[in-house]
C-alpha positions, 0 to 999 in steps of 0.5 A: 099898615106901613107904606110898603108891605113885603109879601113873603115868598113861600120858599121853593115851589113844591115838586108838583108845580109845573110850568104850563105847556102854554108858557113854553109854547109862548116862549117858542113863539117869541123865539121863532118870531125873532128868528123870522125877523132878525131885524126886529132887534130889541123888539124881542124883549117887548114880545117877551114882556107881553107874553109874561103879562098874559101868562101871569095876568100883569098890567105892565112889565119891563125887562132890564138887562146887563150889557157886558159891552157897555157895562151898563144895565139898560131897559131893553123891553117893555109892555104897557109902558113907554120904553123911551122913558128909561133911555139913558138912565143908569141903574144898578143894584145899589139904586134898586133895592128890590132888584138886589133882593131878588137877585140875592135870594134868587126868588120873586120879590113882591111889595105892595103900597107906595114903592117909590122909595125902593126904586131910583128917583128917576122912576118915581113919577112913572110908577105913580101911587100905591100898587103891587110891584114884583121883581123876578130875577133873570138868573140861571146857571150862576149867571145874572142876566137881568130882572123882570119888573112887573105890576098889578093894581093895588086892588088886585090880590097878591101872587098866589103860589102857582103864579109866583113860581110861574113868574120865577120860572119865566125869569129863568126862561127869559135868562135862557132866551137872552143868553141863547141870543147872545151865543147865536150873535157871537157864533155869527160874529165868529163866522164873519171873522173867519170869512174876513180872515179867508179874504185877507189870506186870499188877497195876500196870497194872490194880489199882494204876491203879484204886486210884490213881484212887479215891485221887485222888477221895477226896483231894478236899475236900467231900462226895462225891455219891452217884454218885461214891461208887458209882463209887469202890466199883465201882472198888475192887471191880473192883480187888479182883477183878483182884487176887484172880484174879492171886493165884490164878493159879499163880506158876510157882515151887515149891520142889523137895522138900528132900533134908534135913529142916528141922533138918538143912538148918539145921545144914548152913547153920550149919556153912557160916556158922560165923563167926556165932553162932546161937540156935536154941533156939526152933526146933521142928517144921516141918509136912512139907507146909511143909518146902519153903517153910520151907527156901526162906525160911530159905536166902534169909534166911541168904543175905541175911545173908551178902550185905547185913549185917555180922552176928555173931548170928542168931536163928531160931525157929518157932511152930506153933499150930492154924491158923498156922505162923511162921518168924522169922530175925533178924540184927544187923549192919545199919548205921543209916547204910545202908538195908538191902535184901532180895535178889531170892531173898527177894522171890521166896520172898515170891511163893512164900508167896502160893501157900499163902495165906501172907506173907513180911515183911522189914525193919529192926527195933529197932536195927541188926537185920533180920527175915525173917518167914514166916506161913502158915495151917496146918490145916483 
């Protein structure tokens, strides 16, 4: 007997196979809990792994999902294993043979024995000795979303035909749930963007037009009569009132409660952008209530580095005084011959900062560098 035995798939499930009503009810429960607690973030995938383990009688399960934004495959949910073990580890179909086989065939692949050679080297210690290992593709409508990795003890029997079909179906359902969440997030982002466009139009048609009229009057020659000065003052006050009312209205965008602390999220992003040199010696404590905003600005700033610069070095620092929190992200690699520009995400983060009374500044600095700076009032 070889170190690894491949348990052959019986092929397509017979027409009489059906997903138990219990499975559908469990998925509805997982999705509804996610709707009730949207701040749970990736806890959705943890609950999904738990449901899969209960339905197919598995010991441990792990979901890897492809994230288009970062173009990385990331462990997003687990049951029976600490998800933090997989933070920052890069995975691809080239380094995970069993996942590549499951995706190519669109079927559940099961192997038994010492399977460490089938997985990236970083996971060998986690897997341990001989066991029964399964991989189900999260694949639907021609779209590969990720994979479900699961295991049983080596003493357990192989998956029977019903269990194999159930796990395969759960992979389809998990892909559907994942895509549905992404679509819902995109719809919410689109709604928020429309709100910002409406706000920009309102400010432009009201405040800007008033101030433009005042500037035309003040730009004229000679002294202004008292009634004209009074009219300019009145128009300026009206513009300030309209601007204040617009800024105090909820802007619709608020970051989700972060799954990781600022320092952990920073470490994860540094791992993803491993080709860059980072200076984080100036990074200190981030107030808990400012964590969502600080992480939002950090992520958008680093995404801006990836898309719009040819950077080699990024410096990040934070400063916390009695009344102000400051976050700075400075990168090189901005050619003088090309005018750099921030992405839409960074502009939206600036709108988000306004809700807390803060500002986000971005633009070129000394030489070929670009700076993103968040300043937020903090304290009483």
